[in-house]
C-alpha positions in Angstrom: 2.7 21.7 -0.6 -0.8 21.5 0.9 -0.5 19.1 3.9 -4.2 19.3 4.7 -5.2 18.0 1.3 -2.3 15.6 1.3 -3.5 14.1 4.6 -7.1 13.8 3.3 -5.9 12.1 0.1 -3.7 9.5 2.0 -6.5 8.8 4.6 -8.9 8.3 1.7 -6.5 5.9 0.1 -6.4 4.0 3.4 -10.2 3.8 3.4 -10.2 2.3 -0.1 -7.2 0.0 0.7 -9.1 -1.4 3.7 -11.7 -2.8 1.2 -8.8 -4.5 -0.7 -8.6 -7.1 2.1 -12.3 -8.0 1.7 -11.9 -8.3 -2.1 -8.8 -10.5 -1.7 -10.7 -12.8 0.7 -13.5 -13.3 -1.9 -11.1 -13.4 -4.9 -9.1 -16.2 -3.1 -12.2 -18.5 -3.3 -11.3 -19.0 -6.9 -7.9 -17.5 -7.7 -4.4 -18.0 -6.4 -2.1 -15.2 -5.3 -0.4 -14.6 -8.6 -3.6 -15.2 -10.6 -5.0 -12.3 -8.7 -1.9 -10.2 -9.4 -2.3 -10.9 -13.1 -6.0 -10.2 -13.2 -5.7 -7.1 -10.9 -3.0 -5.6 -13.2 -4.9 -6.5 -16.3 -8.1 -4.9 -15.0 -6.4 -1.7 -14.1 -4.6 -1.7 -17.4 -7.8 -2.1 -19.4 -9.6 0.4 -17.2 -6.9 3.0 -17.8 -6.7 2.3 -21.6 -10.5 2.9 -21.8 -9.9 6.1 -19.9 -7.3 7.2 -22.5 -9.6 6.3 -25.4 -12.7 8.0 -24.0 -10.9 11.2 -23.1 -8.7 11.0 -26.2 -5.5 11.4 -24.1 -2.2 10.5 -25.5 0.0 7.9 -23.8 3.2 9.7 -22.7 6.1 8.9 -20.5 8.6 11.8 -20.2 12.1 10.8 -21.5 13.5 13.0 -18.7 12.3 10.5 -16.0 15.2 8.6 -14.5 15.0 5.1 -16.2 16.5 3.2 -13.2 14.0 4.8 -10.7 11.2 4.2 -13.2 12.0 0.5 -13.4 12.2 0.3 -9.6 8.8 1.9 -9.3 7.2 -0.3 -11.9 8.5 -3.6 -10.6 7.9 -3.2 -6.8 4.3 -4.4 -6.6 4.8 -7.9 -8.1 8.0 -8.5 -6.1 6.4 -7.2 -2.9 3.5 -9.7 -3.3 5.9 -12.5 -4.0 8.0 -11.9 -0.9 4.9 -11.5 1.3 3.6 -14.8 0.0 6.9 -16.6 0.8 6.8 -15.0 4.3 3.2 -16.1 4.9 4.1 -19.6 3.9 6.9 -19.6 6.5 5.3 -17.8 9.5 1.8 -16.6 10.6 0.1 -14.1 8.3 -0.4 -11.7 11.2 3.3 -11.8 12.0 4.1 -11.1 8.3 1.8 -8.0 8.5 3.9 -6.8 11.5 7.2 -7.2 9.6 5.7 -5.5 6.5 4.7 -2.4 8.4 7.9 -2.4 10.4 9.7 -2.3 7.0 7.4 0.4 5.7 7.6 2.8 8.6 11.3 2.5 9.3 12.5 2.6 5.7 10.2 5.5 4.9 11.9 7.4 7.8 15.3 6.7 6.3 14.1 7.6 2.7 12.7 10.9 4.0 16.0 11.8 5.7 18.3 10.6 2.9 16.4 11.5 -0.3 14.4 14.5 0.7 16.4 15.9 3.7 13.2 15.7 5.8 13.8 16.5 9.5 13.5 13.8 12.2 11.1 15.5 14.6 9.7 14.5 18.0 6.3 14.2 16.3 7.7 11.6 13.8 9.4 9.6 16.6 6.3 9.7 18.8 3.9 8.7 16.0 6.4 6.0 14.7 6.6 4.5 18.2 2.8 4.6 18.7 2.2 3.0 15.3 4.8 0.3 15.9 3.3 -0.5 19.3 -0.2 -0.6 17.6 1.0 -3.0 14.9 2.7 -5.2 17.5 -0.5 -5.6 19.4 -2.5 -6.3 16.2 0.0 -9.1 15.4 0.4 -10.3 19.0 1.4 -13.0 20.0 4.5 -13.0 17.8 5.7 -16.5 17.2 9.4 -17.5 17.1 10.2 -17.1 13.4 12.9 -18.2 11.1 15.3 -15.5 9.9 14.1 -16.0 6.3 10.5 -15.6 7.3 11.3 -12.3 9.0 13.4 -11.1 6.1 10.8 -11.9 3.5 8.3 -10.1 5.7 10.4 -7.0 5.9 11.2 -6.9 2.1 7.6 -6.1 1.0 7.5 -3.2 3.5 10.7 -1.8 2.2 9.5 -2.2 -1.4 6.1 -0.6 -0.7 8.0 2.3 1.0 10.3 2.5 -2.0 7.3 2.7 -4.4 5.9 5.6 -2.3 9.3 7.3 -2.2 9.6 7.0 -6.0 6.3 8.8 -6.4 8.0 11.9 -4.8 11.4 11.2 -6.4 10.4 10.7 -10.1 9.7 14.4 -10.6 7.0 15.5 -13.1 5.2 12.8 -15.0 1.8 12.1 -16.7 0.0 10.2 -14.0 -2.5 8.2 -16.0 0.2 7.0 -18.5 2.5 6.0 -15.6 -0.3 4.0 -13.9 -1.2 2.3 -17.2 2.4 1.2 -17.6 2.6 0.1 -14.0 -0.5 -2.1 -14.3 0.9 -3.7 -17.5 4.2 -4.4 -15.8 2.4 -5.9 -12.8 0.5 -8.3 -15.0 3.6 -9.4 -16.9 5.6 -9.9 -13.7 2.6 -11.7 -12.2 2.7 -14.2 -15.2 6.3 -14.8 -14.5 5.6 -15.4 -10.8 2.7 -17.6 -11.7 5.0 -20.1 -13.5 7.9 -19.6 -11.2 5.9 -20.6 -8.1 4.0 -23.3 -10.1 0.6 -21.9 -9.3 -2.3 -24.0 -10.7 -5.2 -22.7 -12.7 -8.5 -22.4 -10.9 -10.9 -25.4 -11.4 -14.0 -23.4 -10.5 -14.6 -19.7 -10.8 -17.2 -18.0 -8.6 -19.0 -14.8 -9.7 -18.1 -13.1 -6.4 -14.5 -13.8 -7.1 -14.7 -12.2 -10.6 -16.4 -9.1 -9.1 -13.8 -9.0 -6.4 -10.9 -9.1 -8.9 -12.4 -6.3 -10.8 -12.8 -4.4 -7.6 -9.1 -5.0 -6.8 -8.0 -3.7 -10.1 -10.1 -0.5 -10.2 -9.7 0.0 -6.4 -5.9 0.0 -6.7 -6.1 2.6 -9.5 -7.9 4.8 -7.1 -5.4 4.1 -4.3 -2.4 4.9 -6.5 -4.1 8.1 -7.8 -4.5 9.3 -4.2 -0.9 8.3 -3.4 0.3 10.5 -6.3 -1.4 13.5 -4.8 -1.0 12.6 -1.2 2.8 11.9 -1.1 3.5 15.0 -3.3 1.9 17.1 -0.5 2.9 15.3 2.6 5.9 14.1 4.5 7.0 10.5 3.4 7.2 8.9 6.9 4.2 10.6 8.4 2.3 9.8 5.1 2.9 6.1 5.6 1.7 6.4 9.1 -1.5 7.9 7.8 -2.0 5.0 5.3 -1.7 2.6 8.2 -5.2 3.7 9.1 -6.3 0.9 6.8 -5.6 -1.5 9.7 -8.2 0.2 11.9 -10.8 0.5 9.1 -10.2 -3.1 8.2 -11.2 -4.2 11.8 -14.6 -2.5 11.3 -15.1 -3.9 7.7 -14.2 -7.4 8.8 -16.8 -7.1 11.6 -19.4 -5.7 9.3 -19.0 -7.9 6.2 -17.3 -11.1 7.6 -18.6 -11.1 11.2 -15.0 -11.3 12.4 -14.9 -9.2 15.5 -11.7 -7.7 16.9 -9.9 -9.2 19.9 -8.8 -7.3 22.9 -5.2 -7.1 21.5 -6.6 -5.7 18.2 -8.6 -3.1 20.0 -5.5 -2.0 22.0 -3.4 -2.0 18.8 -6.0 -0.1 16.9 -6.1 2.5 19.6 -2.4 3.1 19.5 -2.6 3.7 15.7 -5.6 5.9 16.1 -3.7 8.1 18.6 -0.8 8.4 16.2 -3.2 9.4 13.4 -4.8 12.1 15.6 -1.4 13.6 16.3 -0.5 13.6 12.6 -3.8 15.2 11.6 -3.5 17.9 14.2 0.1 18.6 13.0 -1.0 18.7 9.3 -4.0 21.0 9.9 -2.1 23.2 12.3 0.6 23.7 9.6 -2.0 24.8 7.1 -3.7 27.2 9.5 -0.3 28.7 10.2 0.3 29.3 6.5 -3.1 31.0 6.1 -2.4 33.2 9.1 0.8 34.5 7.6 
């Protein structure tokens, strides 16, 4: 396990993921939530099929992979988006983000302890506390929410954490084939959600929205690829804290591209998350230096 490279991979995924928010903003000018899910999955699927054809790679899913865990991994994305959408319709979007990350960070700590026997260290507790404080300030002021609104906000976080846990827990697999299958499943489940939530077809499609949807599909392929490497080489809970760097990067991107400048609370929240990232990075790089010294 190379924690230094694992950290770099997860931080890079956070940088790409931060652009996803920009893409979603422009894609939403033409497409609804589940239309974006369908098109994003379809873009990733076609991109990876082209990758298979050009490099003449065979599609292969090992029969040794646990089928229940595989189904769990493949289905998380669409259900996560559905629950987040329900939550946003019940409470403020910023509050939903708080509950999502609360779900991610707390459940990943439990997954790490239960599934991988990872130790609960003072660094984890410190970084988890700092990150939660940062996310709280980013979402502040929290409104009084319905129980269902909070639950549907927590579920996507738990599902996202589950997806990352399965990356470590599925064992050996052919990554490109697994990503291809996941994107196909995302599109299929997106179609089901489209009709289930009675989403309407777009009446006008803007070129910027089409470009953004393509960016979403290909960008998420890049993110998942980095997740595969990052979580294989990094602690699950601390890894999810590293990926929360997207919240800080997003503040800069929103200011740069959308001219939406951070509030005082967002600056405070971002600072707490940044401190936790610095602690995690020192821990990861110190561990690698210790290995080299032996």
